[in-house]
N, C-alpha and C positions, 0 to 999 in steps of 0.2 A: 468224461464230458461228451455229450452227443452233439451233432451238428446243430440241432434245434436249440440246445442249451447254450452253445457258443453264440448263436445269433441273439439269444435272450440276454447274454452277459457281455456282449461285445463293447459296450461303453467303458468297461473296465480294462480293455486291452491297452497295454502300454506301448508307446511308440518305438521303444528300443527292441521290441520282440520281432523276430523274423518268422514269417509265415512260409511254410514249405508244403507244396501240394504235389502229390502223385498225380499222374495224368490219367491213365486208363482205370476206370472204376471209381475214380475220386472226383475228377473234374468232368469227365465225359464217360458216357455209357456207349461203347462202340460194339456191344455184343451182336446186335442185329445186323449191322453193317458187316462185321467180321464174318458172321455165319453165312450170310448171303453171298459174300465174296468167295468164301470157300465152296459153297454149293455150286456157284457158277463155274468156278475153276475145275471142280471135280467133273461136272457135266461136260465141259469143253475137252477134258483129257480122256475121260472114260466113256462118255456117251450116256451116263446115268448119274443122277444125284439122289436116288431113292435109297438112302442109307439111314438107318435108325439113329446114327450119331447126330444128325441134324435136328431131330425132333426131341431127343432125350437130353441133350446137353444145352445148358444156357450159353456157354461159350465154347466153340469148337477150336481146337488147337492143332498144330502140325502133328503132335504125337497121336491125337485122336484119328487123324487121317491115316497115319502110318499103321495104326492098329487094324485097318481094314485089310483083310488077307488078300483080297483080289487086286490090290494096288501094289505095283512094283516100285522099287526104289527110284527108278528113272521117272516113273509117272508122278511119284511124290514130289520130286524136285520141280517138275513142270507145273504141278498143281500149286505149289507154293509161289512160283514165279507168276502164274496167272492170277492168283489171289491178290498179290501185291499190286498188280496192274488194275484189278477190278475194284479193290477196296475204296479208292477215292471216289469212284462213281457212285457207290452205294451211300457214302457219307453225304455227297452233294445232293443225292436224291432225298435226303431228310431222314435217314435211318439211324441217326445218332442223337441221343438226348443228353442234355447237360444237367448235372447235379447242381443243387443250390450252392455247392461249394464254389462253382464258377462265379456266382453272384458275390460270394464272400470275397473271392480274389479281386474281382473288379472294384468292390467298395473299399477294401483295405489297402489296395495298391497305392492309394493317395497318401496314407499315413504310415504305412509299414513297408519294409523291404520284403518282397515276395519272390519266390523262386519255384520253378517246376522241376521235379526230379522224376526221371523215367528210365525204365530198362527196356523200353519198346524199341523196335526197329527205328533207327534215326530218321530215315526218309519218311516213314509213316508219321512219326511223332512231329516232325517239322511241318508236314502237311496239315495235321490237326491243329497245331499251335498257331499257325498262320491263318488257317481257315476260320478259326473261332476268335481270332484277334487276341489270343492269349499273350502273344509276344508284346503287345502294347502295355500290358499290366505287370509284367515280371521284369526283374532286373537281370535274370538269366535262366538258362535251362541247363540242368546237370544230367548228363547221360551216365547212368550208374550200372555197375555190375549186378546182374540179376541175383547172384548167389550171396553177395555181400553188399546190398544196396546202399546202406547208410554208413559204410566204412569211411572214417575220416571226414564225415559230412561237415562237422563244425569247423575244421581247419580249411576245408574248401570254401566255406562261406566267410571265414575269418570272423567267427562269432562264437560266443560262449554257448555250448550245447543246451544249457539251462534256459536260454532265451529263445529256443526254437519251438514254435507251435506247428505240429505236423498233422496234416490231413492225409490219411492212408486207408486203403481198403483191404489189404492182404495181411492176415494174421502173422505170417512168417516175416514180412517186412516190418511190421510193428515191433515184433520181438527183436529183430535186428537193430532197429532204431534205438530201442531201450538199451541194448547192450553197447551201443555206441554213444551213450550219454544223454539221449533225449529223455526228458522227464515223462514218466507214464501219464501223469495228470495233465500234461500238455499235448497229448496225442488224441486227436479227435477221429475215432474210427468211422469210416464211411461204409455203409452196408448196402446190399442190393435193394433194401426198402427205404433208403434215404430219399428224401423228397427230391424230385426231378422237375426240370423245366422243359417245356416244349412250346412251340408256336402253332396256334390254330390259325391257318391262313384264310383270308377272305375268299369267298366263292359265291355261288348263286344264292346261298342261304345267309351269308354273313358279309356285311359291307366293309369290314375292316379286320386287320389282324388282331388276334387276342392272345395275351400272355396266359399260359396255362401251366398247371402243376399236376403231378401225380406221384404216387409212391411205389406201387407194385406192378410188375409186368404180369399181365394175364396171358399165360402160355396156352393152356387148353385144360379143360376140366379133367381131373384125374392125374395130371402130371404131378410128379412128386414135389415140385416146387411151386405149384399153382396155388393162388389164394382162393381155395374152394369155399372158404367161409362166405364169400360174397354171393355164391350161388345158394348156399343154405339160407342166407338172409333174404334173398328174393322169395323163397318159399313159393315157387311158381304155382304149384297145384294145391297149396295149403295142406300138404300131407306129411310135413316134417314135424316131429315131436317138439312141443313148445320149448322144452329145456335146451334143445340143440339150437333153436332159433335165438334164444336168449343168450346162449354162449357166443353165437356168431355176432350178436349185437354188441356184446362187451368187447369182442375182438375189434369190431369196427370202431368203437369209441376210442380205443388206444390210438389209432391212426388219425381219426378226426381231431382229437384233442391236441396231439402233437403238431399236426399239419396246419390246422386253422390258426393256432398260436404262432407258428413259424411264419406263415404267410402274412398274418396281421403285423408282425414285427417288421418284416421286409417291406411292407407297403407303407411304413412310416407311422404305425400306431394311430392312424386316423380312424374315425368312425367307419365301420364296415358292416354292411348288411349281408347276412348269410342266407342264401336262398337255395332251395332244393329243386332239382329237376323231377317232375312227377312221373309216376309209372305210366305205361302206355294206355291203360284202360281207365274208364271213368272211376271216380272215387268210390262210388257205390258198389263197384264190382269186387272190391277187396275187403278181406277180413282184416281186423287190426294187426294180426300177426304177420300180414303180408306187407305192412307199411312200416316195418321196423327201421328201414334205412332213414326214412324221414324222422322217425322218433329219435334215432341216434343223433341226427343233426340238431334237433331241438334240445335234447338233453345236454349235449356238449356245449352248445352256445350258452345256455343258461348257466351251466357250471363255470364256464370261463368268465362270464359276466360277474357272478357272485364271488367266486374264489380268487380270481386274479384281476378283477376290476377292468377287464378288457372292454373297450368301447365298441361292443358288438350289438347288432340288432337281430333278433330272431325272425327270419323271414322264411322259415321252413314250410310254412303254409301259404306263402304268398303266390305260388303258382299251383292251381288245382285243376285237374282235368275233368271236363264234363262230357266229353264225347270220345268214344273209343278210337284208338289208332292201332295199326298193326304192331304186334310185339316182334321187333325185328330180329331178336336173337333166337326165336323158335325155328326149328328145322321144318321145312315143308313136309317132311315125312312124318312128323308127329301128328297123330290123329286127334287134334284138338281144334276147337273153334278159335279162330284168330281173325276177328272181324275188324273193320276200320280201314282207314287209308294208310298207304305207305307214306314215308316222309316226303314232303314237298315244301317249297319255300312258303312260309306263313302258317304252317300247320299248328304251331304253338298258339298263335293268337286265335286261330279258328276253333281249336278244341279245348282251350284252357281259359280259366278266369285268372287274370293277373292283377294283383293288388295295385292300386294307385300310389301306394306308399313307396314304391320303387323309384318314383320320379325324383331326380336330383341326388340320388344316393350312389355311393361307391359300393359295388356289389361283388361278392364272391359267390358264384354259382357252383353248386356241387352236384355231382352225379356219381354213381357207383363205378361204372366202367365207361371209358371213352374208346370208341372205335372209329378210326379214320374212314371217311367215306359214307358213314351212315347219316350224318348231318342233323341228327336230333338235337345234339347239344349246340351246334352252330345256330340252329333256328331259334332255340330258347334264348341264346345270348342276344341275337338280333331283336327278338321280341322285347327283351328288357330295355334295349337301347331305344326301340320305337316307343316304349312307354315312358321315356324321359330319363332313364338311368344316366348318371353322370359318367360312370365308368363301370366296366364289367371284367372281372378276372374269373378264370375257370379252374376248378380243382376236381379231379376224379381220384378215387382211391386206387383204381386200377386203370391201366391202359393196355389194350390188346397188343401182344407181342407176336406179331406174325408179319411175314413179308407181304408187300403190296403185290397184288395180282398184276401179271405182265399184261 
């Protein structure tokens, strides 16, 4: 059972079941905060942080730092000490995202006994648990041995192992749980592409905070774990073979289907209008095979309407651009014409036609990639509110995974 399937079937959850949540990688994604804390610590100790380990790995560990030949054992110990000191600062700065499992914990803490189990450093774990308010939703926190995480877990909880529902991200830990009596069918694996939650904060483009969701970390193009299909789907220069663009479209639909359904369920299964953020240039400047992201939204909404009877409205064409704007992701070194204005507050209303049908509706606004600080999405959200939208939630397939510039 996946996280999305659990949310879909949660009315069937019995009250005598105990919900058990791993912390790192299941309730919270601390990779970016962890890596930046290590980067800062290495810089403080050695005077440089320009090591490949920081760009090639999703999560840097003590062992990774120890593998750098130029770092001595004494330096390693000081790096670890500095990292622990700097980690809370990076978390408070906003570099930690929550998986939707955190929302599951919050919701089910009312009806079920919920616990957190972790093998993390106790000080760091306590900091995260208190900082995210997790302590108010759980009956307890179990600090477990990393090598035998779920040993005697049922006796520790004083519950039959067959009544434990476990949320866990590590394969080894899942195997360990099964060997200790947790039913395989009651284990919900949480993966790197499980839906995540973040908050888009108000700024000069947006008047209020907005709850947002995403699935994939956008690392950098060509990185072995990067979702490069999203670049293929953009088909920026219309030079990618059609079969490859169609394959990318099908890849996109997998995430859109899963995540629109999941968000719809979490928002209470009320009528939801699904609207797409338009590309940066006017509609007439694109060939059909460059608008497959919008097509993906349309196709998935219609399918969910027909096959699953979800109360969705197809608003994929409700924001259309009539005036060019700058394509913000293009490098200044690329020898291509990139006319139009850079983002400014109100650019969506100035350069787009927005359907009057958005008035009074609960809206899920969708984009392919969200990048903090660009503000295209923030401006589009505000434009919908200005047009009378009742509420706006935001979803992007990807979110840029990079440190904030100092």
